[in-house]
C-alpha positions in Angstrom: 14.7 23.8 20.0 11.1 22.9 20.3 8.8 24.3 17.6 5.0 24.4 17.1 3.4 22.6 14.1 -0.2 23.0 12.9 -1.3 20.0 10.7 -4.4 20.0 8.5 -6.1 16.9 7.2 -9.4 15.6 6.2 -11.4 12.3 6.2 -9.5 10.9 3.2 -9.4 7.3 4.2 -5.9 5.9 3.6 -4.4 9.4 3.4 -4.9 9.9 7.2 -2.5 7.4 8.8 0.6 8.7 7.0 -0.2 12.3 8.0 -0.7 11.3 11.6 2.5 9.2 11.5 4.5 12.4 10.7 2.6 14.4 13.3 3.3 11.7 15.9 7.0 11.5 15.1 7.4 15.3 15.6 5.6 15.1 18.9 7.9 12.3 20.0 10.8 14.7 19.3 9.4 17.2 21.7 7.6 19.6 19.4 4.2 21.0 19.9 1.7 19.4 17.4 -2.0 19.8 16.8 -4.1 18.6 14.0 -7.1 20.4 12.3 -9.3 17.5 11.2 -12.8 16.3 10.7 -14.5 15.3 14.1 -14.7 11.7 12.8 -10.9 11.6 13.0 -10.4 13.0 16.4 -10.2 9.7 18.2 -7.6 8.6 15.7 -5.7 11.8 16.1 -5.7 11.6 19.8 -4.5 8.0 19.7 -1.5 9.2 17.8 -0.6 11.3 20.8 -1.4 14.8 19.3 -4.2 17.3 19.9 -7.2 17.2 17.6 -8.8 20.6 16.6 -12.2 20.7 14.8 -12.9 22.4 11.5 -15.7 24.9 12.2 -16.9 26.0 8.7 -14.9 23.5 6.4 -16.7 20.2 5.5 -17.0 17.5 8.1 -17.1 14.0 6.8 -16.6 10.3 7.7 -15.1 8.2 4.9 -16.2 5.0 6.5 -19.9 5.9 6.4 -21.4 6.4 2.9 -24.1 8.7 4.3 -21.5 11.0 6.0 -18.9 10.8 3.3 -18.3 14.3 1.7 -17.1 13.3 -1.7 -19.3 10.2 -2.2 -17.1 9.3 -5.3 -18.5 5.7 -5.2 -21.6 7.3 -6.8 -19.7 8.6 -9.8 -19.9 6.7 -12.9 -16.7 7.8 -14.5 -13.2 8.7 -13.4 -13.9 12.2 -14.5 -16.9 12.2 -12.3 -14.8 11.0 -9.3 -12.3 13.8 -10.0 -15.0 16.6 -10.2 -16.3 15.5 -6.7 -12.8 15.8 -5.2 -12.3 19.2 -6.9 -15.6 20.7 -5.9 -16.1 19.3 -2.5 -12.5 19.3 -1.0 -9.8 20.9 -3.2 -11.3 24.1 -4.5 -15.1 24.4 -3.7 -14.6 24.9 0.1 -11.2 26.5 -0.1 -12.4 29.7 1.6 -13.8 27.7 4.5 -10.6 25.8 5.0 -8.5 28.9 4.7 -10.9 30.7 7.3 -10.6 27.9 9.8 -6.8 27.5 9.4 -6.2 31.2 9.9 -8.6 31.4 12.9 -6.5 28.7 14.6 -3.2 30.3 13.7 -4.5 33.7 15.2 -5.7 31.9 18.3 -2.5 29.9 18.7 0.4 30.7 16.4 2.5 28.0 14.9 6.0 28.0 13.3 4.9 25.7 10.4 1.7 24.7 8.7 1.7 21.1 7.4 -1.3 20.2 5.2 -2.4 17.2 3.3 -1.8 18.4 -0.3 -5.4 18.4 -1.4 -6.4 21.0 1.1 -5.5 24.0 -1.0 -7.7 26.1 1.2 -5.6 25.2 4.3 -2.4 25.9 2.3 -3.8 29.3 1.3 -4.3 30.1 5.0 -0.8 29.2 5.8 0.5 31.4 2.9 -1.6 34.3 4.0 -0.3 33.9 7.6 3.3 34.4 6.4 4.7 31.1 8.0 6.5 28.3 6.2 4.2 25.9 4.6 4.6 22.2 3.7 2.3 19.9 1.9 2.2 16.1 2.3 1.5 13.8 -0.6 0.5 10.5 0.8 0.7 8.6 -2.5 2.7 8.8 -5.7 3.4 12.4 -6.8 0.1 13.3 -8.5 0.9 16.1 -10.8 2.3 16.1 -14.4 6.1 16.1 -14.7 8.6 15.6 -17.5 9.8 12.1 -18.1 6.6 10.3 -17.1 3.1 9.8 -18.5 0.4 12.1 -17.1 -0.8 10.7 -13.7 -4.2 9.2 -13.2 -5.1 6.8 -16.1 -2.4 4.3 -15.1 -0.5 4.5 -18.4 2.9 2.8 -19.0 5.8 5.1 -19.8 5.8 6.4 -23.4 8.3 5.3 -26.0 9.1 7.1 -29.2 7.6 10.2 -30.8 4.0 8.9 -30.8 4.2 8.1 -27.1 5.5 11.6 -26.3 2.6 13.1 -28.3 0.2 10.9 -26.4 1.6 12.3 -23.1 1.4 15.9 -24.3 -2.2 15.6 -25.5 -3.4 13.6 -22.4 -1.7 16.0 -20.1 -3.7 18.9 -21.5 -6.9 16.9 -21.2 -6.2 15.9 -17.6 -5.2 19.5 -16.5 -8.2 21.2 -18.2 -10.9 20.0 -15.7 -9.1 21.7 -12.9 -10.1 25.1 -14.5 -13.6 24.8 -13.2 -12.2 25.1 -9.6 -10.1 28.2 -10.2 -12.8 30.8 -9.4 -13.5 29.4 -6.0 -9.8 29.0 -5.2 -9.0 32.5 -6.3 -11.9 33.9 -4.3 -10.4 32.3 -1.2 -6.9 33.8 -2.1 -8.3 37.4 -2.7 -10.3 37.3 0.4 -7.1 36.7 2.4 -5.0 39.4 0.6 -3.3 37.1 -1.8 -2.9 37.5 -5.5 -4.9 35.2 -7.7 -3.2 32.2 -9.5 -3.3 31.4 -13.2 -4.2 27.8 -12.6 -5.2 25.4 -9.8 -2.1 23.2 -10.8 0.0 26.2 -10.1 -1.5 26.6 -6.6 0.0 23.3 -5.5 3.4 24.9 -6.2 2.9 27.6 -3.6 4.5 25.7 -0.7 8.0 25.8 0.7 8.2 22.0 0.6 6.1 19.3 -0.9 7.0 16.0 0.8 6.2 12.9 -1.1 5.5 10.0 1.4 6.2 7.3 -1.1 9.2 5.4 -2.2 11.2 7.1 -4.9 12.0 3.6 -6.0 8.4 2.9 -6.9 8.1 5.9 -9.3 9.5 5.9 -12.8 13.3 6.5 -12.8 13.1 8.9 -15.8 10.6 11.2 -14.0 11.9 14.7 -13.1 10.4 16.7 -10.2 10.2 20.4 -9.2 13.0 21.6 -6.9 10.6 22.0 -3.9 9.6 18.3 -4.0 11.3 15.9 -1.7 10.8 12.2 -1.6 11.0 11.3 2.0 9.9 7.7 2.0 6.7 6.0 3.0 5.1 5.8 6.5 4.7 2.2 7.4 2.8 2.5 10.7 -0.5 0.8 11.1 -3.6 3.0 11.9 -4.6 3.2 15.5 -7.7 1.2 14.8 -5.8 -1.9 13.4 -6.2 -3.9 16.6 -4.6 -7.3 17.3 -3.5 -9.9 14.8 -5.3 -13.2 14.6 -4.0 -15.5 11.8 -6.1 -18.3 10.2 -5.2 -21.8 11.3 -2.9 -24.0 9.3 0.5 -23.7 7.6 -0.6 -23.1 3.9 0.7 -19.9 2.2 -1.1 -16.8 3.7 -2.9 -14.5 1.4 -3.6 -11.1 3.0 -6.7 -9.3 1.6 -7.4 -5.6 2.2 -9.4 -3.2 0.2 -10.2 0.4 0.9 -10.5 1.6 4.5 -13.2 4.1 3.2 -16.5 3.2 1.6 -16.1 2.3 -2.1 -19.0 -0.1 -2.4 -16.4 -3.0 -2.1 -18.3 -5.8 -0.3 -19.1 -7.8 -3.5 -15.5 -7.5 -4.6 -14.4 -8.8 -1.2 -16.7 -11.8 -1.5 -15.4 -12.6 -5.0 -11.8 -12.5 -3.7 -12.8 -14.8 -0.8 -14.5 -17.2 -3.2 -11.4 -17.2 -5.3 -9.1 -18.0 -2.3 -11.5 -20.9 -1.5 -10.3 -22.7 -4.6 -6.6 -22.5 -3.8 -4.3 -24.2 -1.3 -3.9 -21.0 0.8 -5.1 -19.5 4.0 -6.8 -16.1 3.6 -6.8 -13.3 6.1 -9.5 -10.8 4.8 -9.7 -7.5 6.6 -12.7 -5.4 5.7 -11.8 -2.1 7.3 -14.2 0.3 9.0 -16.5 0.7 6.0 -17.7 -2.9 5.7 -19.2 -5.1 8.3 -17.2 -8.3 8.4 -20.4 -10.2 9.3 -21.8 -9.4 5.9 -18.9 -10.9 3.9 -19.4 -14.4 2.9 -16.2 -16.5 2.8 -15.2 -20.1 2.6 -13.6 -22.0 5.5 -10.0 -21.3 4.6 -10.6 -17.5 4.8 -10.7 -15.7 8.1 -12.7 -12.4 7.9 -11.8 -9.6 10.4 -12.8 -6.0 10.6 -9.0 -5.1 10.9 -5.6 -6.4 11.6 -2.1 -4.8 11.8 -1.0 -5.3 8.3 2.6 -4.6 9.0 2.7 -7.6 11.4 0.5 -9.9 9.2 2.8 -9.2 6.2 5.6 -11.0 8.0 3.7 -14.2 7.4 2.1 -13.4 4.0 3.1 -14.9 0.6 0.8 -12.5 -1.4 -1.4 -9.5 -0.8 -4.7 -8.9 -2.7 -5.5 -5.3 -2.6 -7.3 -2.3 -4.2 -3.8 -0.9 -4.7 -4.3 1.8 -2.2 -0.9 3.3 -1.7 -0.7 2.4 2.0 -1.4 -1.3 1.6 0.7 -1.5 -1.5 3.8 0.0 -0.1 3.5 -1.9 3.2 3.5 -5.1 1.2 6.4 -4.1 -0.9 8.3 -3.0 2.2 7.9 -6.5 3.5 8.9 -8.0 0.2 5.4 -9.4 -0.5 4.1 -9.3 -4.1 0.7 -8.2 -4.9 -2.4 -8.8 -7.0 -4.0 -5.4 -7.5 -7.8 -4.9 -7.9 -8.1 -1.1 -8.3 -11.5 0.4 -7.4 -10.8 4.0 -8.4 -9.0 7.2 -7.2 -5.2 6.9 -7.5 -5.4 3.1 -7.5 -5.1 2.5 -11.1 -1.8 4.6 -11.0 -0.4 2.7 -8.1 -1.2 -0.6 -9.6 0.5 0.3 -12.9 3.7 1.2 -11.0 3.6 -2.1 -9.1 3.3 -3.9 -12.4 6.0 -1.8 -14.0 8.4 -2.7 -11.1 7.6 -6.4 -11.7 6.2 -6.8 -8.2 2.6 -7.7 -9.0 -0.2 -7.9 -11.5 -3.5 -6.2 -11.9 -7.0 -7.6 -12.5 -10.3 -5.7 -13.0 -12.6 -5.1 -10.0 -15.3 -6.9 -12.1 -13.1 -10.0 -12.5 -14.6 -13.4 -11.7 -13.5 -15.5 -8.8 -11.8 -17.8 -11.4 -9.8 -14.9 -12.9 -8.7 -13.7 -9.5 -7.7 -17.2 -8.5 -5.6 -17.5 -11.6 -3.9 -14.2 -10.8 -3.1 -15.2 -7.2 -1.8 -18.6 -8.3 0.5 -16.9 -10.9 2.0 -14.6 -8.3 2.4 -17.3 -5.8 4.2 -19.7 -8.3 6.3 -17.3 -10.3 9.3 -16.4 -8.2 10.0 -13.2 -10.2 7.2 -11.3 -8.4 8.7 -12.0 -5.0 12.1 -11.3 -6.2 11.2 -7.9 -7.5 9.1 -7.1 -4.3 12.2 -8.0 -2.3 14.3 -5.7 -4.3 11.9 -2.8 -3.6 11.9 -3.8 0.1 15.7 -3.3 0.2 15.3 0.1 -1.4 12.4 1.1 0.9 14.4 0.1 3.9 17.3 2.4 2.8 14.9 5.3 2.3 13.3 4.9 5.7 16.5 4.3 7.7 16.2 7.9 8.8 13.0 10.1 9.1 13.5 12.4 6.2 10.0 14.0 6.7 10.8 15.1 10.2 14.3 16.4 9.1 12.6 18.5 6.4 9.9 19.9 8.6 12.3 20.8 11.4 14.5 22.6 8.9 11.4 24.7 7.9 10.7 25.5 11.5 14.1 27.0 11.8 13.2 29.5 9.1 10.0 30.5 10.7 9.5 34.3 11.6 9.6 35.4 15.2 6.3 34.3 16.6 5.9 37.5 18.7 5.2 39.1 15.4 1.4 38.8 14.9 0.2 38.2 11.3 -1.0 41.5 9.8 -4.6 41.7 8.7 -5.5 41.0 5.1 -8.9 41.2 3.3 -11.9 40.1 5.1 -10.0 40.5 8.4 -7.7 37.6 7.7 -3.8 37.8 8.1 -1.9 38.3 4.9 1.6 37.3 3.9 4.1 40.2 4.6 
């Protein structure tokens, strides 16, 4: 039976294509699907075959344009500063605006299930207040503290022994504490919509029927234990709508695929150092700048082809190594193709993804400040040590098994079957908004 799904996402760079991939898959199965999103994403949403709906009071941004970017985390000087911008400008600060827009759309056109990118706690609040099943989508590794793993964020290796476990307990408290500054704004949004306040922001992420992790379980630590409502449903391997056609550099030398963030992270000089490094090696380079960097502004040697975009899933069939910021999408597509990585994290969740790649034995990490010579040494090491490709191919087999069926669609269709009868309008809560029965 056909159901109606309302998705909610924001201009979060690499988080957008996986969300739209799930939306498109549901639409292809005959369901009604529409997506609340920043106007800068509407062309991409429409290209996915689903209907875009604009936020009206929630923030409007464009991650490819540093002037229009909402978070501007590239201006932060520390990881804590990056986090505070995300908390205050997306997750908690505008929670009431996201909730208001989500509820307005649900009142105008009811849906059976709300599916939101997990950082949009305001949209999730709106779904909870409307009394419909709610799912959140994590488009990277599971980002919250759990037993059996180091606290996420700093990119730590798993602890060993009593001192390691003490390290994890202390650091978890330090990592969780800054969320507290966002609690008043989040609870104001909840109270305004007839919901009880929560004790912590971390606890608010739990208030969903399903949290679907769009990441390979095989990439996470085997000792890690997850809450019962969490499901690993495998990664989405589709290329974004703007990826374009593939043009490969001439020759038959090993191909090095280069891709840093699709959003602006002040990455042009890092791209140029990677290109210079490849110029010293017997390889062909395909360097994709993404929407945030003009390819004409990237200096590169003759063996490196610079392009605005390329379909990475196709290019990886030819690649021997990927040099990447360790954004989850690029990293997982590479592993799914059995291609090892050199990771150059720029910020955000990238240190964590890079650590997991290293832990799996499928790549190595270098600093974003590394010289071209150091980058070249790392690339040469990955190309000439067969263990990296062997471990990448091991992960490729596990990812293929995880993605043999579309688990995300199965989970969301099961939620839709639990939805209340849609002839029952949501009852009014505080501030005129619907409240959960």
